[in-house]
N, C-alpha and C positions, 0 to 999 in steps of 0.2 A: 478480499480472497473468496474464492469459491468453494466452499466443503462439498463432499460427496452429496446424494439425495439425503435423503436423510438419512505531635509536632508542637510543635509549640508554636506558640504565638510569637515570640522574639524573633524579630532576625537574627538570623548568624548563617554564618558562612558552610559552604558544603567540604566536601574533602576537598582535598589540594587535587586540581582539577590537573590531568596529563595532560589536556588539548591545550591549545593556543589560545594566549590571551585572547586574540580576534573574535574566537568564537561566541555566538549569541548563547548562553547557557539555554535561555530558553527554548530556542528551538531544539537543544540536544534532548531538553526533560522532555519536549513535544513529542521529539522522533521516538523517545525509549517509550512512552507509556502508549503512543501508536504499534510499535513493534512488541510491547508484549501483548498486547490486544489479541496482534498477531496470532501468538502462540496460542495463545487461550481459547482464540476461536478453532484454531487448527489442531488440536489436540488432544479432545476428550476420549474418555475411555472408551464409550460405548458412540458409533455416529448415530444408531437410534434411539439414544438418549440425551437428547440435549435440551435445553431448556431454550423456549422461545427467542427471546433477546441475545443468544448467542448461536442464532440460524441465521441466513441469511435466507430474505425477504422469496417467497414459492416463484414468483415472476413480478408483477410490477409491485411497486412500495420499498420502504426502505426502513429495516433493522438498526440498532447500533453497530451489529456486524456489518453492515452493507456500509457504515462509514470508515472503517479503517481501511480498505485500499486506497480511492481517494484521500484521503487523509496524508496518507504517505509519500503520494504522487504531488501533492501538494509541496508537503516537507520537502520534495527531490527538488521544484521546482524553487524554493527560498534560499536552499543551498547553492543551487546554480549563481544565483544572484551573489552571494556573498562569496562563491569560489571565484568567479570569472570576472568580476566587477574592474580590477586590475589589469587583466587582456582584454577587456573591450577597450580600453583608452589607450591600447598599443596595438594599433590593426598590424603594423610588422609582423607580431608574434599570431596571426588569429590562425595561419595556415597549420602552426603546429598545435595551437593549442584545439585546432577543430580535430586533430589527427589524434589526438589525446581523446580527445572524447569521445571519437569512435571506437577508439580503445577500448576506454572502459564498459561504453554500453555493450559493446560486442562479447566484452567478459562475462558479463550479466548476464545477457542472454545465454553464453555459453555454460553457467554456473547454472540456470534452469532447466537447460536442456540435459545435462549432466544428470539432474533430480529425476529429471522424466525418465532416464535410458536405465538408470541404476535400479535393481541389480541385474537386470536381463540383458539389458543393453539391445533391444530389439530396435532397428533401425526402422524395418517395414513399419511399424504402429506406433512410434513413439507419439505421443502427444508434442507437435510444436510450438505451439502457444503456449503461453503459461505468465505465473504471476511477475519473476524474474526477468522473462523474457521481456513482459511488457514495460517492466521498469527502464531496463536496457533500450528501447526503442524510444519512449518517452522521454528520458535523458537525452537522448541523441539530438531527437528533432527539438525538442524546448531549448536546450543549452546552444544548438547552431543559432535558432531563434533569437535569443538573447547576447549572441555574442556579434552578430549580423544587423540587429535592426534597432531603430527606437523605441522607447516605450509606447508612444503612440503606433508604430504600426505594431507592436505587440495587441496591441485592445485591438485592432482591427483584424486583424489574424484569427485571435479567439473570438471574436463574432462570426466571423465568416466559417470557420470550422465547426460551429456550435448551430449557427443557423442555416449552412450548407446539409450536415450531417440529418439534421430537422426534417429538411425537404427532400434528402434522399428516402429517409425512413418514414414518412410519411407519404409522396406523392410519386415516390419513381415504381414504376410498375416492374416487381419481381417476373424474371426470365423463368419462365416454362410454370409459373404460378400464376401469375396475372396480376390484380389490383394488390398496391399497397395495404402491408399490415404489420401487425407487431407480435404477433403468434408465434411462441417461440420456435418451431424449424420451418416456419414459410415468410419469416421478414427477409429483407435484402440482404441485411448483416449476413445473415446464416448462408443464404444463397452463394455469398461470395467465401464465405468459409470453405464451405463445402465445395465451392467450385475450384478453389485456388487449393486447401490441402485437406482431400478425401483421404478419409483414413489415418488423421494426424490431428486430430481434434480429441473435445474432453471426452473419456469414453461414458460418461454416462450420460452424454448428450448424443454423440456419436454425427450428427449432422449441423452442428453450431458449435462455437467454444467462448464461455463468457470471456474471455483474453483473446477474443480475433481478432483480424485484421482490419474491419471497417470500423469497429467500435474502439480504435487505438485513436481514430481522428479526435475524439472530444477528449480523450484519455490525455492526450496532450494537453488540453486547455486547463484540464486539474492542473498540472504542472504550470503552468503559464500565469494561471494564477497566482501562484505561490511566486515565481520570476518577480511579478508583479508588485504583491506583499513584500519581497526580500529587499525591491528595489527603494519600498516606502520605507520601509525600516532602518535602511541604510542613509536616508536623510539626515542631514544636521539639523535638529530642529527639537524641540521641545517633546520629551518623552509622553506627558500629558496628550499634546495633539494629533502625536503619530496616533496614540492608542486610542484618543477619542473616536479619528477618523477610520480604523480600524475597523471598530464596534461597529461604526455606521456604517460602513461597505457590507461589514459580514451581514448584516439584519436584513440590508435591500437586498445582495443575493439570495441568501435564504429566501426570504418571501419572492423573489424573482421566480424562483422554482420552484416552488411551491405556486405559482400563477399557471406558470408554463407545464405543470403536472395536469392543469384542466386539460389539456389539449395534447401533450407529448409526454404521458406518464412517466415518472421518477422510477427508472430501473435500474439496477446495476448490472445486470448482463450485456444487457444493448446498451448501457453508460450511455443514455441518454444525455442529451442538452439540460433537462430540468435536472438531472440527477448531478450533472457538473456545476450548475447553479447551484444546487442547493447544498450540496456536499461542499462545495468551496466556499461558502459564507457560513457554515458551521466551523469548517476548519481554520478559518480567521478570527471566527469568535474565541477560538481554543486556544489558539496561540496568543492571538492578543492579552488573554486571562494569565496567560503562563507568562510572558510577557510583561506584565503589570504586577503581577506577583514576584517574580522572580530577577527581574533585571532592572526594574525601576524600585518597588518594595525591599528588596532584599530580602525576602522568605526565600531561604535555598537548604534549609537541614532538611524536609521532608524529600529535595530532590534525590539523593544518592539514588535510591533503590532504578528510579527511571533514567539517574544517567550513565550507568554502566550499561544498559541496554541501549539506549541512544547512540552511544560513539563506537559500538560495535554491532551497528542494525543489523547489516546484511551477513555479516558473519553469523549471526544468532539464528538468522532466521534459514539461512542454509542449513546451519550443522542440525538447525529442530526439526528441520524435513529430512534431512540424510539418516539421524541417529534412528530413528524409528524403523525405516529402510531395513537397515543392519539388525535392528532388532528383530525383524519379521525373518532374518533367516537363519539366527541361532533358535534351536527346537531343545524344547524342554519334555522331559516322558512323563508322562500322568498317568493315573488309573486308569483315566476315560483314554488316553493316546497321547499322541505326540501334537504337543502346541509351541503356538511360536512364544518368543520369550517375553514378549509386551501381553500380549495376553495370558499368560502364566500370570506374571507378576498383578496386575489390575485383579484377575480373578480370584489372587489368593489375599490378597493383601487391601483390596475395596471392596469389593463385591460381597466380600463374605460378613461385612456390618454396615453396610449403607444403602441405600436404596439406589435405585437403579440409576434415577437420574443426579444424585448428591454423590456416587461412587465416579460417573462420569465426570463430574465436576473435579470433584477432590485429583481426581488424576491429571487435568489440565492443568489444577494449582499445585500441584507437586510438580509437574514439567517448569511450571515459571519459575517455584524457587529452587528447583536444582540448576536452572539456569541463570539466576541472577547470583546463585555464590560463584559459580565458574567465572563470570562475568564482572563480579566483584573482584577477585583474583587477578584477573588482566589488567583490569584497571589501576589496580595497587600496584601490579608492576609495571604501568603504563604501555601494557601490551593494547596496539589500536591496529588491528589487521585492516586496511583499505584497499577496495578493489580498482 
């Protein structure tokens, strides 16, 4: 996500899950952890008072916050393998399946565009790229590739995308600028964004976008790594064998990303190839750990808070972006003048007794607990909203 500038030790079952028994519980939990982290980093009380781990890297580099979005795309990929494996075996159904894939991807794109437009609906300056928009596009491409190609072809395509993107950014001249470079406003990805979507980019950058057009190509590979992992987890094999190889490949990909970083720096805003391998490897290790603890060892009591987030991930992400905008429209009169309701709540109940950084963090944590309560009620009532 891109922010403005600045238990018990005994195995026990979770709550009766409303989801189908065929779902991979560890995947829902890992998704929930990721979405919870998204909400944490996207909702500080004060954007100028954020602890360093909850910020994105200024440019090159990677903080814990920079892991959140690629982890989610990785999870999208794993989910694709689980959801479409049956359809893949039935070529006669591919046309209808592809239509549903496109419909779902466009729905995600439309939800993201709605968030960008609300509440002013200024189409002349609306930011067209965005988080949900990228998820939608990546979902369409990754799902279509999975449906129509073999595992070997998927690996080859992923390698071609990553190497091709590296060649473009490191060696292709930038029109009107000259030599290839990785500077924020003069790299090739920024040129493509500004050439194709002038005036419709991230307002804090204006001439480039962290969810831009060209950088969506390597983002597809983040999901494809998940697709490959999903196919591996679905194999009829000993769980210990699957976990061992998942961990081995997770370490190898992480190390490969760090080695490539020496020449093609890890960079979230550019979604560099090294960033894809590094975050993909870490995501494999994270899911592997969850799979071992939850699905193999059966330690499930701690999973409920994350599970309620995981089964309604897109819903809570969309609403957690919409509600603050609505709060910004509601004005409250104070002795110092009129302020929006979010500012009034924050300054009245947090900044009065906490230090600036702790107040900002406490607001974000309150937001997480608020949504956890809503999602828990939905979970108990078996309300799962699917896009």
